[in-house]
SEVOVEX-956076 format. One line per 3 residues: number of its first residue (from 1); their letters; for each residue y, z, x of C-alpha. Coordinates in steps of 0.02 Angstrom, whole numbers, always signed. Each point is the difference from the previous one (the first is absolute). Example, Ala and Ser with C-alpha at 12.3 -4.5 7.8 and 13.67 -1.06 7.14 Angstrom:
1) AS) -225:+390:+615 ~ +172:-33:+69
This chain:
1) MPG) +331:+1817:-64 ~ +142:-16:-119 ~ -12:-140:-121
4) GGF) -190:-37:+38 ~ -111:+23:+139 ~ -130:-89:+110
7) RND) -140:-12:+111 ~ -24:-87:+167 ~ -153:-92:+36
10) YKT) +38:-3:+190 ~ -161:-64:+92 ~ -60:-136:+110
13) YGG) -140:-107:-33 ~ -90:-140:+121 ~ -106:-144:-81
16) ECP) -25:+15:-163 ~ +120:+92:-111 ~ -66:+140:-151
19) PEL) +27:-66:-162 ~ +106:+146:-43 ~ +126:-27:+136
22) MLV) +11:-187:-28 ~ +178:-43:-70 ~ +11:-96:-165
25) PGD) +137:-67:-91 ~ +154:+114:-27 ~ -60:+135:+123
28) LYV) +129:+54:+115 ~ -13:+7:+205 ~ +113:+62:+124
31) SLK) +13:-39:+175 ~ +5:+150:+137 ~ +31:-76:+140
34) GAT) +118:-148:+63 ~ +87:-99:+155 ~ +146:+96:-34
37) KDG) +111:+155:-34 ~ +114:-91:-120 ~ -64:+47:-174
40) EMI) -49:-185:-21 ~ -204:+28:+35 ~ -37:+181:+3
43) GSV) -30:+77:-181 ~ +2:-192:-74 ~ -60:-1:-168
46) ARL) -112:-146:-83 ~ -87:-36:-177 ~ -141:-103:+12
49) PST) +41:-154:-111 ~ -81:-54:-147 ~ -60:-158:+71
52) VPS) -105:+83:+141 ~ -131:+74:-69 ~ -59:+122:+139
55) GRL) +64:+53:+157 ~ -54:+127:+146 ~ +93:+150:+91
58) TQD) +51:-49:+175 ~ -1:+123:+153 ~ +166:+104:-42
61) TVR) +25:-52:-192 ~ -42:+113:-136 ~ -28:+5:-185
64) LVF) +93:+94:-124 ~ -102:+74:-125 ~ +81:+89:-146
67) LER) -58:+167:-61 ~ +64:-32:-173 ~ -2:-196:-65
70) DAT) +175:-28:-56 ~ +28:-192:+19 ~ +185:+4:-20
73) FER) +9:+150:+135 ~ -119:-90:+114 ~ +130:-150:-27
76) YFY) +156:+116:+33 ~ -92:+86:+146 ~ +9:-196:+86
79) WLL) +174:-26:-39 ~ +37:+174:+89 ~ -105:-47:+157
82) RTP) +116:-172:-4 ~ +179:+108:-14 ~ +139:+36:+198
85) DYR) -40:+175:-40 ~ -207:-4:+32 ~ +26:-127:+134
88) DYC) +126:+135:+105 ~ -124:+138:-38 ~ -137:-135:+90
91) AGR) +97:-49:+120 ~ +71:+200:+42 ~ -184:+62:+23
94) ATG) -98:-167:+89 ~ -62:+56:+173 ~ -60:-101:+147
97) SAV) +90:-141:+83 ~ -79:-180:+15 ~ -99:+46:-142
100) VAL) +68:+122:-123 ~ -87:+112:-151 ~ +27:+99:-133
103) SRQ) -122:+143:-21 ~ -107:+35:-162 ~ +85:+156:-21
106) DFL) +182:-63:+24 ~ +2:-136:-124 ~ -92:+125:-129
109) SYN) +145:+135:+30 ~ +118:-149:-64 ~ +116:+69:-138
112) VPH) -64:-94:-171 ~ +134:+29:-130 ~ -36:+30:-183
115) LTP) -53:-162:-119 ~ +139:+18:-113 ~ +9:-76:-169
118) RRR) +161:-105:+94 ~ -112:-35:+138 ~ -141:-83:-111
121) CIV) +134:-107:-80 ~ +46:-42:+177 ~ -172:-52:+51
124) DVL) -26:-114:-169 ~ +172:-77:+80 ~ -74:-41:+174
127) ESI) -153:-53:-49 ~ +84:-129:-114 ~ +89:-66:+154
130) EDK) -165:-5:+115 ~ -98:-79:-155 ~ +134:-143:-2
133) IES) -13:-18:+212 ~ -167:-6:-2 ~ -10:-131:-174
136) NRR) +118:-105:+124 ~ -100:+6:+166 ~ -160:-65:-121
139) AID) +114:-138:-69 ~ +46:-52:+166 ~ -181:+23:+88
142) LSL) -66:-117:-159 ~ +144:-135:+28 ~ -22:-12:+166
145) RLL) -205:-28:-22 ~ +54:-126:-123 ~ +101:-88:+118
148) DAL) -147:-18:+130 ~ -113:-37:-119 ~ +138:-161:-57
151) AEQ) -10:-41:+188 ~ -170:+0:+29 ~ -14:-103:-166
154) WAE) +110:-155:+59 ~ -41:+24:+191 ~ -165:-99:-23
157) SLP) +100:-132:-112 ~ +141:-26:+113 ~ +18:-117:+170
160) RTP) +44:+105:+154 ~ +142:-19:+94 ~ +80:+111:+174
163) LRE) +91:+122:-77 ~ +160:-48:+102 ~ +24:-122:-124
166) LTS) +8:+118:-150 ~ +120:+118:+102 ~ +69:+41:+159
169) INR) +40:+172:+83 ~ +169:+111:-7 ~ +23:+29:+187
172) VTA) +168:+100:-37 ~ +16:+153:+78 ~ +125:+142:-6
175) NPS) +12:+154:+116 ~ +12:+168:-101 ~ +85:+103:+131
178) QMG) +171:-142:-38 ~ -21:+69:-178 ~ +43:+179:+7
181) DVL) -49:+98:-146 ~ +5:-126:-132 ~ -144:+20:-124
184) VDH) -126:-149:+19 ~ -154:-40:-64 ~ -123:+5:+112
187) FSL) -172:-124:-29 ~ -118:+76:+116 ~ -210:+42:-2
190) PAF) +15:+178:-34 ~ +118:-34:-152 ~ -122:-140:-56
193) DAS) -144:+118:+2 ~ +79:+138:-81 ~ +76:-92:-150
196) ARP) +37:-176:+34 ~ +190:+29:-23 ~ +107:+11:+160
199) EVV) +65:+161:+52 ~ +184:+58:-16 ~ +48:+54:+175
202) PAS) +173:-3:+105 ~ -15:-149:+133 ~ +36:+108:+132
205) TIK) -158:+86:-23 ~ -99:-161:+38 ~ -36:-27:+183
208) SNK) -45:-189:+18 ~ +60:-159:-39 ~ -45:-75:-171
211) THV) +5:-123:-102 ~ +149:-37:-107 ~ -88:-50:-198
214) TAR) +149:-94:-49 ~ -93:-75:-162 ~ -144:+38:-89
217) SVL) -144:-21:+96 ~ -203:+4:+1 ~ -37:+119:+164
220) VSR) -159:-32:+81 ~ -81:+148:+131 ~ -34:-70:+162
223) LNP) -76:+171:+58 ~ -176:+23:-52 ~ -14:-130:-130
226) RTN) -181:+66:-49 ~ +112:+117:-99 ~ +87:-134:-81
229) RTW) +183:+62:-64 ~ +99:-125:-97 ~ +181:+24:-61
232) WAT) +110:-64:-109 ~ +170:+40:+65 ~ +157:-9:-74
235) PRA) +176:+79:+74 ~ +114:+77:-126 ~ +177:-29:-15
238) GIP) +98:+83:+126 ~ -136:+96:+95 ~ -64:-73:+175
241) ALA) -184:-36:+2 ~ -82:+4:+164 ~ -198:-35:+13
244) STE) -112:+46:+149 ~ -21:-126:+112 ~ -200:+31:-40
247) FAC) +27:-99:-144 ~ +7:-204:+9 ~ +153:-28:-132
250) LVA) -16:-130:-90 ~ +111:-100:-96 ~ +10:-137:-110
253) PGD) +127:-123:-116 ~ -2:+99:-155 ~ -97:+126:-117
256) RSL) -124:-93:-68 ~ -45:-88:+171 ~ -7:+172:+70
259) AGL) -112:+60:-128 ~ -121:-168:+31 ~ +12:+84:+177
262) WLA) -49:+156:-49 ~ -168:-78:-78 ~ -26:-115:+156
265) VRD) +3:+160:+121 ~ -124:+118:-121 ~ -137:-147:+3
268) PRF) -161:+70:+82 ~ -26:-113:+126 ~ +180:+18:+68
271) RAE) -39:+180:-9 ~ -136:-5:+85 ~ +68:-125:+146
274) LAR) +140:+109:+25 ~ -105:+156:+51 ~ -98:-128:+125
277) RVT) +161:-43:+113 ~ +39:+165:+49 ~ +56:+34:+173
280) GTS) -19:+136:+107 ~ -145:+112:+44 ~ +53:+149:-79
283) GSH) -79:+25:-166 ~ +154:+80:-64 ~ +133:-123:+56
286) QRV) -70:-161:-47 ~ +138:-124:-38 ~ -4:-171:-51
289) RPD) +137:-109:+83 ~ +138:-86:-114 ~ -12:-181:+64
292) DLL) -200:+41:-17 ~ +34:+42:-194 ~ +99:-167:-28
295) VMV) -147:-110:+52 ~ -148:+86:-127 ~ -32:-97:-151
298) VPD) +19:+56:-179 ~ -13:-84:-184 ~ +128:-120:-2
301) VRA) +105:+107:-138 ~ +114:-129:-26 ~ -135:-115:-109
304) MPK) -38:+158:-109 ~ +77:-24:-160 ~ +192:+69:-58
307) SVT) -92:+110:-126 ~ -108:+95:+128 ~ +156:+32:+132
310) DRA) +96:+35:-158 ~ -118:+142:-47 ~ -30:+71:+182
313) LLV) +173:+20:+0 ~ +24:+98:-131 ~ -144:+107:+24
316) LEL) +80:+27:+173 ~ +143:+73:-77 ~ -69:+121:-107
319) VEK) -87:+74:+148 ~ +161:+30:+89 ~ +82:+64:-150
322) RRD) -145:+115:-40 ~ +32:+58:+186 ~ +171:+35:-37
325) EIW) -39:+113:-147 ~ -125:+90:+92 ~ +138:+24:+135
328) DLE) +121:+48:-140 ~ -112:+142:-80 ~ -67:+58:+137
331) SLR) +172:+53:+71 ~ +28:+66:-171 ~ -158:+97:+9
334) DAL) +44:+73:+186 ~ +176:+35:-77 ~ -64:+107:-135
337) LPE) -127:+91:+55 ~ +74:+135:+104 ~ +145:+33:-143
340) LLS) -117:-18:-147 ~ -120:+118:+85 ~ +116:+122:+54
343) GRA) +72:+15:-175 ~ +185:-49:+67 ~ -16:-149:-111
346) RVR) -106:-22:-174 ~ -75:-132:-89 ~ +120:-45:-126
349) DTV) +120:-23:+129 ~ -112:-141:+81 ~ -73:-83:-140
352) T) +128:-138:-106
């Protein structure tokens, strides 16, 4: 193939995976089956991160093994398989209906442009952006773990009080269908699971009433609370903020009180009780009633030293800032990717 070659280990194993087919950090692997034909699943490429010691090929997933070891070419190939041109290629050759597939032959027939010196520079730019994104993600994960450790540390020494003594629930709703195509920040469960940043969408695309978030709040998921989702939600100036009613939108008088509230609802005993209070028979649709949430007891963070809540507020705002920076970097990366690899933009045009 132009610019380099690769072959495909394309076998499915049950039980123990042979050592030679185990993924190791840095390996690229591709899914050749998916649920849709829109290019979101078919041919999707991923790279086993350095934080995962090993991985196993799943059914209909293939590992790329390059004929000539060239770290830059492998990185280049990873980015190439994320371009709109490649996504369109996969979508156009996918077959099937409910479950669609891309054949190994079609995948291997994709025309790979030569790896020129200019493209080597482009790879460096994209990898630098990705490194910064991953650095921010690690910092966010560490910060949230530290906050949970802080909540657990103080939980044992504080008196306990019903949650309603610390907060109230914002019950103001908005009907997105009456807001036209104005862009809104949509705090939804899928958005939380994807990046813990609200999705920016036209209000008309949201199909049911939502909670109107008018002030900084703590969102606690009422749905399937065994998967604990706690969201520090800050509305942006000039952009309506709407939250799924699957979240309880908790408010408090002032940011410091809200930071203390965060520590209260991250208390391990509260989180365990939250999981026990679900209603409903379906394992995938179990909810905690809002009024039940308010009578649950939590550490009385009003007795916590001001220095502790100040520290928690600082960390929460830093996490929010890091998430915003990730969004900006991902937007920059996705905008540059097709332009850089097509040759329409040069590295010197994008680096200041």
